[in-house]
All heavy atoms as an XYZ file, in Angstrom:
958
protein
N      -3.328      0.873     24.354
C      -2.656      1.145     23.089
C      -3.157      0.119     22.059
O      -2.958     -1.114     22.361
C      -1.171      1.196     23.164
C      -0.448      1.350     21.872
C      -0.632      2.666     21.211
C       1.087      1.083     22.099
N      -3.756      0.536     20.948
C      -4.064     -0.418     19.942
C      -3.478      0.167     18.674
O      -3.436      1.342     18.287
C      -5.614     -0.409     19.654
C      -6.376     -0.930     20.911
C      -7.887     -1.083     20.606
N      -8.437      0.089     20.110
C      -9.486      0.116     19.283
N      -9.932     -1.005     18.767
N      -9.986      1.310     18.768
N      -2.889     -0.861     17.787
C      -2.062     -0.476     16.597
C      -2.757     -1.315     15.517
O      -2.967     -2.513     15.617
C      -0.570     -0.740     16.762
C       0.153     -0.463     15.502
C      -0.051     -0.025     17.879
N      -2.881     -0.605     14.312
C      -3.239     -1.355     13.017
C      -2.087     -1.140     12.071
O      -1.251     -0.177     12.288
C      -4.593     -0.816     12.437
N      -2.077     -1.927     11.051
C      -0.970     -1.873     10.095
C      -1.501     -2.100      8.730
O      -2.089     -3.041      8.437
C       0.083     -2.863     10.448
C       1.396     -2.905      9.705
C       2.142     -1.490     10.001
C       2.280     -3.977     10.129
N      -1.158     -1.039      7.911
C      -1.434     -1.154      6.450
C      -0.226     -1.056      5.633
O       0.682     -0.283      6.129
C      -2.343      0.043      6.059
C      -3.791     -0.001      6.450
C      -4.189      0.266      7.729
C      -4.757     -0.211      5.513
C      -5.450      0.309      8.088
C      -6.110     -0.333      5.891
C      -6.453     -0.054      7.145
O      -7.786     -0.088      7.529
N      -0.154     -1.771      4.546
C       0.969     -1.604      3.631
C       0.395     -1.008      2.361
O      -0.917     -1.164      2.040
C       1.598     -2.958      3.241
C       2.284     -3.531      4.347
C       2.853     -4.809      4.118
C       2.561     -3.024      5.604
C       3.612     -5.527      5.213
C       3.244     -3.599      6.588
C       3.763     -4.859      6.432
N       1.133     -0.232      1.547
C       0.549      0.323      0.311
C       1.708      0.561     -0.624
O       2.858      0.594     -0.311
C      -0.144      1.658      0.688
C       0.694      2.792      1.027
C       0.836      3.870     -0.017
C       1.411      2.952      2.166
C       1.547      4.949      0.306
C       2.193      4.021      2.438
C       2.230      5.038      1.531
O       3.138      6.096      1.779
N       1.196      0.742     -1.854
C       2.287      1.183     -2.964
C       2.874      0.056     -3.751
O       3.520      0.183     -4.778
N       2.790     -1.148     -3.259
C       3.301     -2.322     -3.957
C       2.422     -2.834     -5.123
O       1.237     -2.980     -4.850
C       3.594     -3.480     -3.101
O       4.035     -4.485     -3.737
N       2.996     -3.006     -6.458
C       2.245     -3.570     -7.378
C       1.661     -4.985     -7.195
O       0.704     -5.272     -7.846
C       3.082     -3.554     -8.639
C       4.516     -3.357     -8.058
C       4.426     -2.779     -6.667
N       2.157     -5.608     -6.100
C       1.512     -7.008     -5.857
C       0.164     -6.805     -5.105
O      -0.552     -7.849     -5.006
C       2.470     -7.890     -4.997
C       3.759     -8.144     -5.792
C       2.796     -7.238     -3.711
N      -0.145     -5.675     -4.497
C      -1.523     -5.440     -3.985
C      -2.464     -5.172     -5.024
O      -2.180     -4.603     -6.108
C      -1.429     -4.310     -2.905
C      -0.302     -4.609     -1.824
C       0.346     -3.459     -1.402
C       0.003     -5.749     -1.328
C       1.281     -3.600     -0.424
C       1.006     -5.951     -0.407
C       1.685     -4.899      0.122
O       2.662     -4.964      1.063
N      -3.688     -5.357     -4.771
C      -4.782     -5.150     -5.780
C      -4.941     -3.818     -6.311
O      -4.864     -2.866     -5.512
C      -6.101     -5.677     -5.150
O      -7.105     -5.324     -6.008
N      -4.932     -3.670     -7.659
C      -5.224     -2.272     -8.215
C      -6.590     -1.761     -7.794
O      -6.813     -0.542     -7.555
C      -5.214     -2.484     -9.767
C      -5.491     -1.204    -10.426
C      -5.341     -1.360    -11.987
C      -5.558      0.015    -12.614
N      -5.382     -0.096    -14.097
N      -7.530     -2.689     -7.551
C      -8.904     -2.305     -7.163
C      -8.928     -1.599     -5.761
O      -9.763     -0.847     -5.545
C      -9.923     -3.529     -7.237
C     -10.273     -4.055     -8.524
C      -9.109     -4.839     -9.215
O      -8.380     -5.500     -8.532
O      -9.053     -4.634    -10.397
N      -7.957     -1.979     -4.951
C      -7.911     -1.264     -3.603
C      -6.909     -0.170     -3.639
O      -6.509      0.385     -2.657
C      -7.423     -2.313     -2.515
O      -6.155     -2.785     -2.772
C      -8.489     -3.491     -2.489
N      -6.434      0.284     -4.734
C      -5.320      1.363     -4.856
C      -4.079      0.860     -4.262
O      -3.350      1.658     -3.827
N      -3.786     -0.472     -4.467
C      -2.529     -0.897     -3.908
C      -2.349     -0.788     -2.470
O      -1.206     -0.565     -1.969
C      -1.373     -0.398     -4.775
C      -1.438     -0.503     -6.260
C      -1.862      0.671     -6.925
C      -1.366     -1.670     -6.995
C      -2.075      0.596     -8.404
C      -1.606     -1.744     -8.208
C      -1.864     -0.595     -8.988
O      -2.184     -0.665    -10.368
N      -3.462     -0.916     -1.741
C      -3.481     -0.780     -0.265
C      -3.972     -2.069      0.249
O      -4.914     -2.846     -0.242
C      -4.497      0.288      0.107
C      -4.659      0.278      1.640
C      -4.008      1.672     -0.317
N      -3.297     -2.636      1.347
C      -3.737     -3.844      1.989
C      -3.609     -3.608      3.567
O      -2.681     -3.102      4.025
C      -2.893     -5.038      1.583
C      -3.537     -6.287      2.103
C      -1.445     -4.875      1.847
C      -2.869     -7.631      1.481
N      -4.666     -4.008      4.264
C      -4.611     -3.978      5.679
C      -3.960     -5.344      6.179
O      -4.551     -6.367      5.874
C      -5.952     -3.858      6.284
C      -5.916     -3.783      7.848
C      -7.211     -3.503      8.491
C      -8.467     -4.052      7.995
N      -9.710     -3.777      8.780
N      -2.837     -5.161      6.791
C      -2.071     -6.348      7.196
C      -2.552     -6.730      8.642
O      -2.378     -7.939      9.060
C      -0.524     -6.094      7.240
C       0.005     -6.042      5.874
C       0.079     -7.487      5.269
C       0.853     -7.564      4.056
N       1.023     -8.946      3.651
N      -3.082     -5.850      9.415
C      -3.401     -6.028     10.796
C      -4.450     -5.049     11.176
O      -4.184     -3.825     11.085
C      -2.059     -5.892     11.705
C      -2.164     -6.594     13.085
C      -2.563     -7.936     13.124
C      -0.830     -6.277     13.681
N      -5.531     -5.522     11.760
C      -6.584     -4.649     12.298
C      -6.029     -4.160     13.665
O      -5.130     -4.658     14.171
C      -7.846     -5.500     12.491
C      -9.182     -4.611     12.306
O      -9.090     -3.297     12.598
O     -10.169     -5.040     12.097
N      -6.821     -3.159     14.262
C      -6.321     -2.707     15.516
C      -6.194     -3.757     16.471
O      -7.218     -4.692     16.718
C      -7.470     -1.708     15.961
C      -7.444     -0.394     15.339
C      -8.683      0.371     15.673
C      -6.123      0.495     15.695
N      -5.039     -3.842     17.237
C      -4.713     -4.886     18.121
C      -3.929     -4.346     19.332
O      -3.242     -3.304     19.094
C      -4.020     -6.051     17.440
O      -3.662     -7.046     18.395
C      -2.625     -5.577     16.854
N      -3.885     -5.022     20.414
C      -2.910     -4.731     21.483
C      -1.734     -5.499     21.518
O      -0.883     -5.367     22.299
C      -3.673     -4.892     22.823
O      -4.119     -6.161     22.936
C      -4.896     -3.972     22.964
N      -1.674     -6.579     20.560
C      -0.546     -7.434     20.417
C       0.588     -6.833     19.698
O       0.711     -6.882     18.491
C      -1.000     -8.765     19.785
C       0.077     -9.740     19.759
O       1.181     -9.491     20.045
O      -0.362    -10.931     19.366
N       1.462     -6.141     20.402
C       2.589     -5.442     19.716
C       3.627     -6.401     19.245
O       4.353     -6.062     18.290
C       3.353     -4.459     20.799
C       2.367     -3.309     21.186
C       3.090     -2.466     22.112
C       1.735     -2.567     20.115
N       3.723     -7.638     19.651
C       4.583     -8.613     19.056
C       4.159     -8.958     17.684
O       5.039     -9.054     16.772
C       4.731     -9.814     19.982
C       5.421     -9.676     21.255
O       6.329     -8.803     21.271
O       5.077    -10.413     22.248
N       2.914     -9.099     17.430
C       2.334     -9.417     16.170
C       2.615     -8.244     15.201
O       2.874     -8.377     14.118
C       0.862     -9.686     16.142
C       0.445    -10.134     14.782
C      -1.063    -10.659     14.792
O      -1.796    -10.455     15.838
O      -1.373    -11.110     13.709
N       2.442     -6.918     15.716
C       2.766     -5.734     14.948
C       4.212     -5.753     14.432
O       4.610     -5.556     13.353
C       2.462     -4.395     15.705
C       2.925     -3.250     14.933
C       0.970     -4.298     16.137
N       5.083     -5.979     15.384
C       6.571     -6.167     15.101
C       6.816     -7.160     13.978
O       7.586     -6.942     13.046
C       7.351     -6.419     16.476
C       8.796     -6.761     16.308
C       9.506     -5.527     16.350
C       9.287     -8.028     16.118
C      10.922     -5.745     16.155
C      10.615     -8.185     16.047
C      11.401     -7.087     16.038
O      12.874     -7.305     15.943
N       6.179     -8.331     14.179
C       6.387     -9.466     13.265
C       5.882     -8.976     11.902
O       6.608     -9.284     10.814
C       5.669    -10.677     13.695
C       5.677    -11.846     12.734
C       4.742    -13.048     13.167
O       4.260    -12.973     14.166
N       4.755    -14.032     12.352
N       4.702     -8.373     11.763
C       4.142     -7.934     10.419
C       5.010     -6.842      9.815
O       5.145     -6.786      8.588
C       2.745     -7.562     10.575
C       1.864     -8.587     11.063
C       1.591     -9.607      9.988
N       0.732    -10.703     10.365
C      -0.598    -10.796     10.062
N      -1.175     -9.834      9.368
N      -1.365    -11.726     10.522
N       5.583     -5.911     10.681
C       6.338     -4.828     10.108
C       7.614     -5.445      9.413
O       8.043     -4.983      8.282
C       6.895     -3.966     11.185
C       6.044     -2.775     11.513
C       6.503     -2.074     12.743
C       5.817     -1.862     10.381
N       8.148     -6.517      9.859
C       9.304     -7.044      9.286
C       9.063     -7.965      8.205
O       9.885     -8.563      7.467
C      10.194     -7.763     10.399
C      10.980     -6.836     11.141
C      10.493     -6.241     12.304
C      12.212     -6.234     10.617
C      11.203     -5.230     13.017
C      12.897     -5.302     11.328
C      12.424     -4.766     12.515
N       7.732     -8.107      7.813
C       7.259     -8.941      6.559
C       7.286     -7.901      5.354
O       7.235     -8.277      4.213
C       5.917     -9.379      6.742
C       5.712    -10.496      7.717
C       4.286    -10.959      7.862
O       3.435    -10.325      7.249
O       3.972    -11.794      8.706
N       7.357     -6.579      5.687
C       7.180     -5.632      4.550
C       8.475     -5.773      3.711
O       9.561     -5.817      4.032
C       7.172     -4.231      5.223
N       8.000     -5.757      2.286
C       9.043     -5.741      1.305
C       8.708     -4.537      0.342
O       7.650     -4.377     -0.054
C       8.865     -7.117      0.427
C       9.008     -8.331      1.229
C      10.477     -8.593      1.514
C      10.626     -9.899      2.087
N      10.931    -10.051      3.416
N       9.817     -3.872      0.081
C       9.633     -2.643     -0.679
C       9.938     -3.056     -2.218
O      11.052     -3.613     -2.385
C      10.545     -1.497     -0.234
C      10.088     -0.997      1.151
C      10.367     -0.354     -1.285
C      11.049     -0.103      1.742
N       8.967     -2.811     -2.991
C       9.244     -3.287     -4.388
C       8.863     -2.186     -5.490
O       8.658     -2.482     -6.655
C       8.416     -4.557     -4.661
O       7.080     -4.347     -4.432
N       8.784     -1.016     -5.006
C       8.451      0.007     -5.949
C       6.900      0.003     -6.382
O       6.194     -0.865     -6.041
N       6.511      1.219     -6.877
C       5.144      1.227     -7.331
C       4.650      2.684     -6.917
O       5.397      3.543     -6.412
N       3.266      2.924     -7.055
C       2.719      4.199     -6.783
C       2.412      4.230     -5.305
O       1.918      3.260     -4.820
C       1.494      4.352     -7.526
C       1.716      4.442     -9.079
O       2.665      5.179     -9.436
O       1.005      3.904     -9.891
N       2.664      5.380     -4.733
C       2.376      5.686     -3.352
C       1.155      6.451     -3.254
O       1.238      7.671     -3.389
C       3.599      6.321     -2.590
C       4.879      5.390     -2.553
C       5.848      5.886     -1.613
O       5.724      6.962     -0.946
O       7.016      5.432     -1.699
N       0.056      5.844     -2.988
C      -1.281      6.427     -2.772
C      -1.440      6.840     -1.338
O      -2.191      6.050     -0.682
C      -2.404      5.611     -3.384
C      -2.333      5.460     -4.911
C      -3.029      4.522     -5.492
C      -1.586      6.425     -5.651
C      -2.873      4.338     -6.968
C      -1.500      6.368     -7.015
C      -2.259      5.275     -7.578
O      -2.273      5.114     -8.974
N      -0.752      7.903     -0.823
C      -0.846      8.221      0.563
C      -2.301      8.537      1.005
O      -2.692      8.203      2.060
C       0.168      9.456      0.843
C      -0.041      9.922      2.138
C       1.537      9.058      0.538
N      -2.975      9.331      0.187
C      -4.350      9.694      0.531
C      -5.239      8.436      0.592
O      -5.956      8.349      1.408
C      -4.957     10.631     -0.507
N      -5.050      7.418     -0.211
C      -5.823      6.306     -0.287
C      -5.633      5.464      0.960
O      -6.521      4.903      1.631
C      -5.684      5.411     -1.553
C      -6.731      4.550     -1.759
C      -6.782      4.100     -3.194
N      -6.652      5.096     -4.088
C      -6.997      5.084     -5.425
N      -7.474      3.834     -5.791
N      -6.725      5.931     -6.180
N      -4.333      5.279      1.332
C      -4.154      4.438      2.463
C      -4.565      5.024      3.750
O      -5.158      4.502      4.743
C      -2.640      3.941      2.634
C      -1.682      5.182      2.979
C      -2.412      2.851      3.580
N      -4.483      6.407      3.782
C      -4.889      7.193      4.965
C      -6.468      7.077      5.051
O      -7.014      6.904      6.076
C      -4.452      8.664      4.847
O      -3.120      8.693      4.846
N      -7.121      7.222      3.952
C      -8.531      7.237      3.824
C      -9.012      5.731      4.298
O      -9.985      5.681      5.141
C      -9.029      7.430      2.423
C     -10.562      7.385      2.330
C     -11.049      7.637      0.898
O     -11.363      8.752      0.608
N     -10.983      6.628      0.087
N      -8.350      4.828      3.911
C      -8.755      3.396      4.265
C      -8.621      3.160      5.859
O      -9.627      2.607      6.425
C      -7.765      2.373      3.642
N      -7.510      3.763      6.360
C      -7.473      3.613      7.964
C      -8.516      4.458      8.669
O      -9.100      4.065      9.545
C      -6.038      4.108      8.300
N      -8.902      5.661      8.072
C      -9.770      6.502      8.629
C     -11.237      5.844      8.503
O     -11.981      5.892      9.611
C      -9.886      7.823      7.888
C      -8.740      8.727      8.222
C      -8.756      9.913      7.269
C      -8.774      9.347      9.712
N     -11.583      5.194      7.462
C     -12.911      4.696      7.248
C     -13.092      3.211      7.757
O     -14.169      2.883      8.224
C     -13.299      4.737      5.786
C     -13.593      6.154      5.346
C     -13.918      6.056      3.860
C     -14.426      7.537      3.413
N     -14.829      7.444      1.937
N     -12.062      2.338      7.610
C     -12.232      0.936      7.873
C     -12.029      0.535      9.356
O     -12.584     -0.531      9.812
C     -11.207      0.105      7.064
C     -11.580      0.345      5.459
O     -12.631      0.754      5.166
O     -10.635     -0.045      4.713
N     -11.182      1.245     10.006
C     -10.922      0.822     11.433
C     -12.056      1.314     12.399
O     -12.633      2.275     12.162
C      -9.485      1.547     11.828
C      -8.271      1.009     11.164
C      -7.103      1.793     11.546
C      -8.043     -0.448     11.289
N     -12.164      0.475     13.444
C     -13.071      0.779     14.437
C     -12.368      1.692     15.535
O     -11.967      1.054     16.555
C     -13.748     -0.389     15.049
C     -14.635     -1.119     14.049
C     -15.268     -2.357     14.689
C     -16.317     -3.032     13.916
N     -16.071     -3.327     12.494
N     -12.306      2.927     15.305
C     -11.605      3.843     16.136
C     -12.437      3.956     17.452
O     -13.626      3.875     17.487
C     -11.512      5.252     15.501
C     -10.589      5.192     14.293
C     -10.940      4.968     12.992
C      -9.173      5.422     14.299
N      -9.862      5.129     12.269
C      -8.790      5.314     12.988
C      -8.281      5.744     15.346
C      -7.476      5.544     12.617
C      -6.934      5.998     14.975
C      -6.550      5.830     13.648
N     -11.748      4.270     18.599
C     -12.344      4.365     19.948
C     -13.250      5.656     19.782
O     -13.054      6.646     19.065
C     -11.234      4.804     20.907
O     -11.841      5.096     22.108
N     -14.370      5.501     20.440
C     -15.379      6.658     20.546
C     -15.245      7.334     21.856
O     -15.966      8.216     22.128
C     -16.737      6.086     20.378
C     -16.999      5.481     18.955
C     -18.429      4.962     18.875
O     -19.394      5.359     19.473
O     -18.549      4.119     17.807
N     -14.295      6.887     22.707
C     -14.005      7.479     23.870
C     -13.435      8.962     23.738
O     -12.602      9.233     22.909
C     -13.003      6.829     24.715
C     -13.019      7.181     26.182
C     -12.016      6.212     26.995
O     -12.328      4.917     26.831
O     -11.245      6.649     27.853
N     -14.015     10.009     24.357
C     -13.808     11.308     24.234
C     -12.252     11.697     24.360
O     -11.745     12.496     23.594
C     -14.599     12.231     25.051
N     -11.675     11.027     25.232
C     -10.261     11.373     25.596
C      -9.254     10.518     24.901
O      -8.041     10.608     25.099
C      -9.983     11.424     27.100
C     -10.721     12.590     27.790
C     -10.401     12.569     29.282
C     -11.075     13.695     29.936
N     -10.699     13.913     31.330
N      -9.682      9.689     24.003
C      -8.754      8.779     23.293
C      -7.825      9.551     22.318
O      -8.412     10.368     21.545
C      -9.662      7.672     22.589
N      -6.624      9.270     22.304
C      -5.703      9.823     21.409
C      -5.718      8.952     20.065
O      -5.412      7.771     20.305
C      -4.369      9.949     21.991
C      -3.178     10.505     21.107
C      -3.565     11.946     20.640
C      -1.899     10.412     21.785
N      -5.974      9.557     18.969
C      -6.085      8.757     17.716
C      -5.081      9.343     16.759
O      -5.231     10.586     16.333
C      -7.437      8.797     17.241
C      -8.565      8.147     18.103
C      -9.925      8.279     17.730
C     -10.412      9.643     18.255
N     -11.816      9.809     18.148
N      -4.157      8.517     16.307
C      -3.158      8.964     15.384
C      -2.847      8.027     14.188
O      -2.930      6.806     14.422
C      -1.839      9.153     16.197
C      -1.899     10.039     17.320
C      -0.695      9.739     15.238
C      -0.590     10.085     18.306
N      -2.668      8.546     13.051
C      -2.269      7.799     11.922
C      -0.878      8.178     11.587
O      -0.573      9.346     11.607
C      -3.098      8.030     10.688
C      -4.530      7.444     10.901
C      -2.511      7.527      9.360
C      -5.399      7.806      9.675
N       0.093      7.180     11.459
C       1.503      7.533     10.879
C       1.496      7.011      9.458
O       1.201      5.708      9.331
C       2.408      6.858     11.725
C       2.582      7.470     13.227
C       1.844      6.989     14.228
C       3.530      8.491     13.312
C       1.995      7.516     15.499
C       3.676      9.003     14.478
C       2.873      8.539     15.696
N       1.666      7.752      8.530
C       1.819      7.330      7.157
C       3.264      7.674      6.683
O       3.671      8.868      6.881
C       0.732      7.796      6.205
C       0.649      9.254      6.248
C       0.798      7.201      4.861
N       3.954      6.774      6.094
C       5.388      7.095      5.675
C       5.573      6.706      4.181
O       4.883      5.794      3.660
C       6.326      6.212      6.521
S       6.109      6.213      8.252
N       6.413      7.413      3.566
C       6.772      7.195      2.167
C       7.972      7.974      1.698
O       8.419      8.881      2.424
N       8.463      7.654      0.459
C       9.617      8.218      0.103
C       9.482      8.822     -1.322
O      10.430      9.149     -2.044
C      10.836      7.277      0.061
C      10.574      6.102     -0.939
O       9.529      5.868     -1.440
N      11.686      5.282     -1.133
N       8.200      9.068     -1.698
C       7.956      9.667     -2.989
C       6.976     10.746     -2.831
O       6.626     11.186     -1.685
C       7.371      8.647     -3.952
C       8.265      7.513     -4.306
C       7.715      6.615     -5.278
O       6.760      6.938     -6.005
O       8.237      5.498     -5.394
N       6.608     11.466     -3.812
C       5.649     12.587     -3.732
C       4.303     12.095     -3.020
O       3.814     11.069     -3.368
C       5.358     13.076     -5.139
N       3.819     12.975     -2.137
C       2.693     12.589     -1.338
C       1.394     12.553     -2.150
O       0.295     11.978     -1.789
C       2.535     13.486     -0.086
C       2.129     14.902     -0.522
C       1.654     13.035      0.976
N       1.341     13.342     -3.248
C       0.082     13.588     -3.957
C       0.010     12.795     -5.310
O      -0.649     13.153     -6.300
C      -0.062     15.080     -4.226
C       1.068     15.638     -5.118
O       2.101     14.936     -5.387
O       1.138     16.724     -5.481
N       0.447     11.472     -5.334
C       0.427     10.728     -6.534
C      -0.932     10.204     -6.885
O      -1.292      9.936     -8.019
C       1.301      9.536     -6.355
C       2.874      9.909     -6.427
C       3.755      8.621     -6.255
O       3.210      7.548     -6.253
N       4.928      8.891     -6.086
N      -1.785     10.136     -5.832
C      -3.094      9.582     -6.002
C      -4.022     10.701     -6.697
O      -4.220     11.691     -6.133
C      -3.757      9.196     -4.693
C      -4.975      8.246     -4.872
O      -5.663      8.307     -5.955
O      -5.307      7.497     -3.831
N      -4.481     10.428     -7.968
C      -5.387     11.358     -8.646
C      -6.807     11.162     -8.464
O      -7.640     12.041     -8.815
C      -4.990     11.300    -10.137
C      -3.556     11.498    -10.462
C      -3.138     12.838     -9.948
C      -1.644     13.065    -10.065
N      -0.924     14.055     -9.248
N      -7.201      9.979     -7.786
C      -8.658      9.798     -7.521
C      -9.024     10.237     -6.053
O     -10.094     10.830     -5.891
C      -8.986      8.335     -7.643
C      -8.864      7.871     -9.080
C      -9.195      6.357     -9.057
O     -10.126      5.868     -8.417
O      -8.599      5.612    -10.008
N      -8.237      9.981     -5.057
C      -8.447     10.419     -3.649
C      -7.587     11.568     -3.366
O      -6.351     11.477     -3.440
C      -8.280      9.231     -2.650
C      -8.578      9.692     -1.261
C      -9.095      8.051     -3.127
N      -8.145     12.676     -2.982
C      -7.449     14.014     -2.771
C      -7.032     14.100     -1.402
O      -7.770     13.735     -0.421
C      -8.287     15.063     -3.202
C      -8.700     15.046     -4.644
C      -7.519     15.082     -5.535
C      -7.828     15.105     -6.980
N      -6.839     14.644     -7.824
N      -5.814     14.568     -1.048
C      -5.353     14.691      0.235
C      -6.149     15.622      1.116
O      -6.340     15.433      2.285
C      -3.843     15.380      0.087
C      -2.760     14.287     -0.397
C      -1.524     15.200     -0.707
C      -2.503     13.270      0.550
N      -6.718     16.757      0.558
C      -7.383     17.750      1.263
C      -8.652     17.074      1.794
O      -9.057     17.375      2.919
C      -7.779     18.972      0.405
C      -6.695     19.793      0.090
O      -5.605     19.680      0.757
O      -6.735     20.618     -0.847
N      -9.390     16.247      1.060
C     -10.557     15.551      1.578
C     -10.220     14.556      2.549
O     -11.049     14.445      3.557
C     -11.325     14.911      0.316
O     -10.544     13.797     -0.149
N      -9.062     13.860      2.572
C      -8.776     12.956      3.571
C      -8.289     13.602      4.822
O      -8.746     13.319      6.023
C      -7.590     12.127      3.104
C      -6.947     11.246      4.182
C      -7.947     11.109      1.938
N      -7.647     14.783      4.802
C      -7.339     15.638      5.876
C      -8.651     16.081      6.579
O      -8.576     16.162      7.831
C      -6.408     16.807      5.458
N      -9.490     16.627      5.838
C     -10.870     17.074      6.403
C     -11.525     15.968      7.136
O     -12.102     16.109      8.169
C     -11.771     17.648      5.276
C     -11.358     19.019      5.001
C     -11.507     20.052      6.099
O     -12.477     19.954      6.845
O     -10.522     20.739      6.250
N     -11.507     14.663      6.593
C     -12.080     13.633      7.264
C     -11.379     13.271      8.562
O     -12.023     12.961      9.564
C     -12.053     12.286      6.318
C     -12.701     11.062      6.952
C     -14.231     11.212      7.193
C     -12.493      9.955      5.868
N     -10.104     13.326      8.516
C      -9.306     13.152      9.783
C      -9.744     14.132     10.832
O      -9.866     13.768     12.024
C      -7.837     13.163      9.442
N      -9.741     15.462     10.397
C     -10.156     16.452     11.288
C     -11.539     16.141     11.997
O     -11.788     16.309     13.150
C     -10.041     17.829     10.711
C      -8.719     18.381     10.422
C      -8.794     19.798      9.752
C      -7.578     20.169      9.229
N      -7.603     21.415      8.309
N     -12.535     15.847     11.135
C     -13.850     15.536     11.561
C     -13.933     14.442     12.509
O     -14.719     14.537     13.496
C     -14.729     15.191     10.279
C     -16.076     15.039     10.544
C     -16.861     14.698      9.178
C     -18.343     14.515      9.434
N     -19.021     14.159      8.300
N     -13.067     13.466     12.398
C     -12.983     12.249     13.324
C     -12.146     12.555     14.489
O     -12.003     11.694     15.264
C     -12.635     11.072     12.459
C     -13.605     10.633     11.540
C     -13.143      9.283     10.936
C     -14.282      8.693     10.107
N     -14.626      7.333     10.531
N     -11.391     13.618     14.502
C     -10.528     13.917     15.618
C      -9.284     13.051     15.650
O      -8.767     12.725     16.577
N      -8.782     12.701     14.496
C      -7.635     11.802     14.210
C      -6.503     12.616     13.677
O      -6.705     13.287     12.656
C      -7.983     10.645     13.337
C      -9.100      9.926     14.014
C      -6.774      9.827     13.110
C      -9.650      8.717     13.056
N      -5.369     12.600     14.350
C      -4.092     13.251     13.959
C      -3.447     12.440     12.793
O      -3.416     11.303     12.916
C      -3.125     13.461     15.065
C      -3.611     14.378     16.105
C      -4.291     13.915     17.248
C      -3.481     15.777     15.946
C      -4.813     14.699     18.232
C      -3.920     16.624     17.046
C      -4.590     16.155     18.096
N      -2.889     13.138     11.795
C      -2.147     12.470     10.764
C      -0.682     12.929     10.850
O      -0.414     14.183     10.831
C      -2.634     12.894      9.379
C      -1.830     12.206      8.297
C      -4.138     12.297      9.263
N       0.166     11.921     11.135
C       1.664     12.230     11.008
C       2.156     11.698      9.767
O       2.225     10.512      9.578
C       2.307     11.619     12.233
C       2.096     12.367     13.442
O       2.359     13.526     13.561
N       1.596     11.725     14.547
N       2.523     12.529      8.895
C       2.959     12.184      7.510
C       4.518     12.156      7.501
O       5.138     13.348      7.761
C       2.365     13.032      6.360
N       5.145     11.082      7.348
C       6.579     11.131      7.474
C       7.212     10.870      6.207
O       7.118      9.777      5.558
C       6.966     10.021      8.437
C       6.357     10.212      9.825
C       8.544      9.787      8.610
C       6.520      9.001     10.796
N       8.000     11.890      5.635
C       8.694     11.777      4.385
C      10.086     11.032      4.804
O      10.938     11.574      5.461
C       8.884     13.091      3.829
C       9.686     12.974      2.521
C       9.211     12.345      1.460
C      10.908     13.759      2.367
C       9.939     12.229      0.250
C      11.672     13.628      1.227
C      11.133     12.933      0.124
O      11.865     12.809     -1.081
N      10.233      9.928      4.080
C      11.585      9.221      4.209
C      12.547      9.454      3.116
O      12.810      8.664      2.268
C      11.237      7.607      4.299
S       9.964      7.155      5.504
N      12.971     10.778      3.158
C      13.902     11.256      2.188
C      14.638     12.393      2.713
O      14.633     12.735      3.893
N      15.318     13.107      1.828
C      16.144     14.199      2.051
C      15.190     15.346      2.515
O      14.295     15.770      1.782
C      17.005     14.662      0.953
C      17.863     15.897      1.413
C      17.933     13.485      0.620
N      15.369     15.956      3.720
C      14.528     16.993      4.245
C      14.445     18.175      3.336
O      13.359     18.840      3.313
C      15.025     17.421      5.635
N      15.520     18.432      2.535
C      15.499     19.672      1.632
C      14.741     19.251      0.367
O      14.723     20.219     -0.531
C      16.913     20.065      1.397
C      17.655     20.566      2.621
C      18.208     19.523      3.596
O      18.266     18.356      3.225
N      18.450     19.910      4.832
N      14.379     18.136      0.101
C      13.674     17.725     -1.060
C      12.364     18.445     -1.269
O      11.683     18.712     -0.331
C      13.425     16.339     -1.117
O      12.529     15.925     -2.211
N      12.012     18.956     -2.514
C      10.785     19.620     -2.694
C       9.563     18.788     -2.320
O       8.568     19.310     -1.907
C      10.724     19.858     -4.136
C      12.130     19.814     -4.714
C      12.878     18.939     -3.736
N       9.658     17.446     -2.269
C       8.650     16.525     -2.054
C       8.287     16.613     -0.497
O       7.205     16.324     -0.069
C       8.959     15.080     -2.366
C       9.019     14.891     -3.809
C       9.571     13.525     -4.312
O      10.240     12.904     -3.533
O       9.377     13.279     -5.519
N       9.216     16.903      0.338
C       8.936     16.998      1.796
C       8.006     17.982      2.172
O       7.323     17.818      3.086
C      10.403     17.182      2.538
O      10.739     18.495      2.325
N       7.909     19.069      1.523
C       6.900     20.007      1.738
C       5.399     19.539      1.570
O       4.594     19.986      2.419
C       7.088     21.274      0.827
C       8.339     22.099      1.237
C       8.546     23.259      0.313
C       9.744     23.906      0.891
N      10.602     24.590     -0.019
N       5.270     18.695      0.589
C       3.883     18.147      0.516
C       3.513     17.344      1.677
O       2.365     17.285      2.082
N       4.467     16.516      2.102
C       4.186     15.678      3.347
C       3.919     16.545      4.533
O       2.968     16.138      5.273
C       5.390     14.797      3.615
C       5.477     13.647      2.577
C       6.039     13.759      1.342
C       5.075     12.315      2.707
N       5.885     12.442      0.659
C       5.332     11.647      1.564
C       4.408     11.671      3.854
C       4.964     10.260      1.371
C       3.944     10.334      3.621
C       4.330      9.625      2.467
N       4.612     17.526      4.655
C       4.388     18.485      5.854
C       3.049     19.171      5.781
O       2.318     19.214      6.772
C       5.485     19.450      5.920
N       2.650     19.556      4.545
C       1.310     20.169      4.391
C       0.221     19.101      4.653
O      -0.813     19.482      5.269
C       1.187     20.673      2.939
C      -0.107     21.418      2.747
C      -0.185     21.909      1.397
C      -1.540     22.581      1.100
N      -1.920     22.577     -0.198
N       0.385     17.883      4.214
C      -0.691     16.897      4.418
C      -0.766     16.692      5.978
O      -2.031     16.631      6.581
C      -0.390     15.592      3.770
C      -1.370     14.402      4.060
C      -2.699     14.713      3.918
C      -0.994     13.283      4.444
C      -3.669     13.750      4.121
C      -1.884     12.211      4.669
C      -3.285     12.586      4.506
N       0.236     16.671      6.754
C       0.228     16.464      8.151
C      -0.392     17.553      8.839
O      -1.299     17.513      9.675
C       1.671     16.219      8.639
């Protein structure tokens, strides 16, 4: 098991990267993942779900082993389609092409109209 960790959406991250920052490259050190997760501070901002997903798809050195299970978990509490530069459909196509599953988790009320966009992206 290897895990990477990206944070996104905070105005303290660079505008040039779409407010996305890789906090941890793929690692087997789950204690470090745990430690970095608890460093997360939510401070509002734009949630560029497509951009953070694209970064993980393109920047990480995913396993080339045929039977490797490759999954992205992306979570947020706002509309999934806020990014007007990177489109969700193109990111979903890239994930399919690479054989990577996207689990998009909406952290809000399930009945919210925004939840449907998250489900569609997944």
